[in-house]
C-alpha positions in Angstrom: 86.8 66.0 45.3 90.1 64.7 46.7 89.7 61.4 48.5 92.2 59.1 50.2 91.0 55.7 51.5 93.3 53.5 53.5 92.8 49.7 53.9 94.8 46.6 55.0 95.2 47.2 58.7 94.5 44.6 61.3 95.8 42.5 64.2 99.0 40.6 63.6 101.6 38.9 65.8 105.1 40.2 66.2 107.2 39.2 63.2 104.2 39.1 61.0 103.4 41.1 57.8 100.7 43.5 56.5 100.3 45.4 53.3 98.5 48.7 53.6 96.8 50.3 50.6 95.7 53.9 49.9 93.4 54.5 47.0 93.4 58.1 45.7 91.0 60.1 43.6 90.2 63.7 42.7 93.7 64.9 41.8 96.6 64.0 39.5 98.0 61.2 41.4 101.1 60.7 39.2 102.2 64.3 40.0 101.9 63.9 43.8 104.2 62.9 46.6 102.6 60.2 48.7 103.5 59.6 52.4 102.5 57.2 55.1 102.3 58.6 58.6 101.3 56.9 61.9 100.1 58.0 65.3 99.7 56.0 68.5 97.4 57.3 71.3 99.2 60.0 73.3 102.1 60.1 70.8 102.9 62.6 68.1 102.3 61.8 64.5 105.4 60.7 62.7 106.4 60.2 59.1 106.9 56.5 58.2 107.7 56.5 54.5 107.3 58.7 51.4 107.6 58.3 47.7 107.9 61.0 45.0 106.3 61.1 41.6 107.1 58.1 39.4 108.7 56.4 42.4 112.0 58.2 41.7 112.8 58.7 45.3 111.8 57.1 48.6 112.4 58.0 52.2 111.9 56.0 55.5 111.9 56.6 59.2 115.0 55.0 60.8 112.7 52.8 62.9 111.3 51.1 59.8 114.2 50.9 57.4 114.8 47.4 56.2 111.4 46.3 57.3 108.9 48.5 55.4 108.7 49.2 51.7 106.7 51.9 50.0 105.6 51.7 46.4 103.0 53.2 44.0 101.0 52.1 41.1 100.0 55.2 39.1 97.8 53.2 36.8 95.6 52.3 39.8 96.1 55.6 41.7 97.3 53.6 44.7 100.2 53.8 47.1 101.2 50.8 49.2 103.1 50.1 52.4 104.5 46.6 52.7 105.2 46.0 56.4 107.4 43.0 57.4 108.9 41.9 60.7 106.4 43.9 62.6 107.0 44.9 66.1 104.7 45.9 68.9 106.1 49.5 68.6 104.6 49.6 65.1 101.1 49.6 66.6 99.4 52.8 65.5 96.8 54.4 63.3 98.4 54.7 59.8 97.4 57.6 57.6 97.9 58.3 53.9 98.9 61.8 52.8 98.9 63.4 49.4 101.0 66.4 48.6 100.6 68.2 45.3 100.8 71.7 43.8 97.9 73.2 41.9 98.9 76.6 40.3 100.4 78.6 43.1 98.8 76.5 45.9 100.4 73.6 47.7 97.8 71.0 48.8 97.9 68.4 51.6 95.2 65.8 52.0 94.7 63.0 54.5 92.8 59.8 54.7 91.0 58.7 57.8 93.5 56.0 58.7 93.7 52.3 59.2 94.6 50.6 62.5 97.6 48.4 62.8 97.9 46.4 66.0 100.9 44.2 66.6 100.4 41.9 69.7 100.8 38.4 70.9 
């Protein structure tokens, strides 16, 4: 059973930092591409950051470049999102996504999300 569990969200002031974690199980984590998405109420879901297998490549939304850092620990089956210099516009529900191929099928799985609120 594939499972993704996010944690680390909370309420922080502008300029503060948070580290999100996504613990994965039920698939070969090391062979997967992991991506963080976020969605605010009434807004579309957007990709925030992604990391390929072995951390060989990363990608970031323009709005978070220089402030967020994605990383992975394959020994712990966990992907992280370090969020620095947080802004009110970063307020959203953050989701973890796993993408992997099993035989001829491409699989996408989602966690339930963790809330990040940036406010004074």
